[in-house]
C-alpha positions in Angstrom: -6.1 -20.5 46.1 -6.4 -22.8 43.2 -8.7 -20.4 41.3 -6.5 -17.5 41.7 -3.5 -19.5 40.5 -5.4 -20.7 37.4 -6.6 -17.2 36.7 -3.1 -15.7 37.0 -1.6 -18.5 34.7 -4.4 -17.9 32.1 -3.8 -14.1 32.1 -0.1 -14.4 31.7 -0.5 -17.1 28.9 -3.0 -14.8 27.1 -0.6 -11.8 27.4 2.3 -13.8 26.2 0.2 -14.9 23.1 -0.8 -11.4 22.3 2.8 -10.1 22.6 4.1 -13.0 20.6 1.6 -12.3 17.8 2.6 -8.6 17.6 6.3 -9.5 17.5 5.8 -12.0 14.7 4.2 -9.5 12.4 6.6 -8.6 9.6 7.3 -5.0 8.8 5.4 -3.5 5.8 7.2 -3.5 2.5 8.2 -0.3 1.0 5.1 1.3 -0.4 4.5 1.5 -4.2 4.6 5.1 -5.5 2.6 6.5 -8.3 4.7 8.1 -11.1 4.1 11.7 -12.2 2.2 12.3 -15.4 4.4 12.3 -18.6 4.0 16.0 -19.3 5.8 16.8 -16.0 8.4 14.1 -16.4 9.7 15.6 -19.6 7.1 14.4 -22.2 5.0 16.5 -24.4 3.0 19.1 -22.4 -0.8 18.9 -22.8 -2.3 21.9 -24.5 -3.5 24.5 -22.1 -6.3 27.0 -22.6 -5.3 30.5 -23.6 -5.6 33.1 -20.9 -5.5 36.1 -23.3 -8.7 38.1 -23.7 -10.0 38.7 -27.2 -9.5 42.2 -28.4 -12.5 44.6 -28.2 -13.7 45.8 -31.6 -12.3 49.2 -32.5 -12.8 50.7 -29.0 -9.0 50.7 -28.1 -6.1 52.1 -30.0 -3.2 50.1 -31.0 -1.0 51.5 -28.2 -3.6 50.6 -25.6 -3.8 47.1 -26.9 0.0 46.7 -26.6 -0.1 48.0 -22.9 -2.7 45.3 -22.1 -0.5 42.7 -23.7 2.4 43.7 -21.6 0.4 43.6 -18.5 -0.6 40.0 -19.2 3.0 39.0 -19.8 4.2 40.1 -16.3 4.5 37.3 -13.9 2.0 37.9 -11.1 3.5 35.6 -8.7 7.2 36.1 -9.2 7.7 32.5 -10.3 10.1 31.7 -13.1 9.0 29.4 -15.9 9.9 25.7 -15.9 9.2 22.5 -14.1 10.2 22.3 -10.4 10.2 19.4 -7.9 9.7 19.8 -4.3 11.5 17.6 -1.8 9.9 14.3 -0.8 7.8 14.8 2.3 7.5 11.7 4.4 4.4 10.7 6.5 3.6 7.4 8.3 2.4 5.9 5.0 5.2 6.9 2.6 6.6 9.9 0.8 4.9 12.5 -1.4 6.8 14.5 -3.9 5.1 17.4 -5.8 6.2 18.7 -9.2 4.8 21.9 -10.6 4.9 23.4 -14.1 5.1 27.2 -14.2 4.4 29.2 -17.4 4.0 32.9 -17.6 4.6 33.1 -13.9 1.5 31.0 -13.1 1.3 27.3 -12.0 -0.3 25.6 -15.0 0.1 22.0 -13.8 0.9 20.1 -10.6 1.5 16.4 -10.1 2.7 14.2 -7.3 4.2 10.9 -6.6 2.6 9.1 -3.7 2.2 5.8 -1.9 -0.3 3.4 -3.5 0.0 0.4 -1.2 -2.8 -0.8 1.1 -5.3 1.9 2.1 -3.2 4.6 0.3 -4.5 3.2 -3.0 -8.0 4.2 -2.0 -7.2 7.5 -0.2 -4.4 9.2 -2.1 -5.6 9.3 -5.8 -8.8 11.4 -5.1 -7.0 13.4 -2.3 -4.1 14.3 -4.7 -6.5 15.2 -7.5 -8.4 17.6 -5.1 -5.1 19.1 -3.8 -3.9 19.6 -7.4 -7.1 21.5 -8.3 -6.7 23.6 -5.2 -3.2 24.4 -6.1 -4.1 25.5 -9.6 -6.9 27.8 -8.2 -4.8 29.3 -5.3 -1.6 29.6 -7.2 0.3 29.0 -3.9 0.7 26.5 -1.1 -2.3 27.8 0.8 -4.6 24.9 0.1 -7.1 23.3 2.4 -6.5 19.8 3.8 -8.6 17.0 2.3 -10.8 15.4 4.9 -9.7 11.8 5.6 -6.3 12.4 4.1 -4.6 14.6 6.7 -1.1 13.1 6.3 -1.3 13.1 2.5 -2.5 16.8 2.6 0.3 17.8 5.1 3.0 16.1 3.0 1.6 17.5 -0.3 1.7 21.1 1.1 5.3 20.7 2.4 6.6 19.4 -0.9 4.5 22.0 -2.9 6.1 24.8 -0.8 9.6 23.4 -1.6 8.7 23.4 -5.3 7.4 27.0 -5.1 10.5 28.0 -3.3 12.6 26.5 -6.1 10.6 28.5 -8.7 11.0 31.9 -7.1 12.5 34.3 -9.5 
C-alpha cells in the first residue's frame, strides 16, 4: 500500500512538473523576414542577358528577319510586363511573399520575403534560391518542392501563383 501511494504521488508530481514547464514557455517572437532584392523593390534592375539570336549571314531576306523579330516580341505566356507581388502565404514558421519581374512576357526575376528566425535562417535561403531558379526555368508555378523545406515550398508556390495571376494579361 505504501509503495503504490508513493508511486502514484511521484507520477502525479512528475506530470505536474512537465505540464508546468510546457505552460511556462513563452510564445515565439514574430519571425524576422528577409527583404526582397533592391531590383524588385523599385531599385535599378540588374542587366539581363539578351534572348535575341544573332542574324544569320546573308541567308535571310530583310522581310524574313523582321518576321523572326516579331515572333520574339510576342509574349509566350500571356503575362504583362512589370513587377507583381503575390499574397503573403503563411505556414507554421512565418509568411512567404513572392515578387516576380516580367519582361517581354517572360519571368526574368523572382524574389521572396521569408522568415529568418531560428531554423528558418538555415533552411529558407537555400530553399528560396532553388525555388527561384526553378521558377525562372519553368516560367510558371509548377515547381518541385525542395526536400527538407516542405512548408517553405508550399507557401512559395501559393504566393508565386498569386503573383502570376496578377500578371495575366
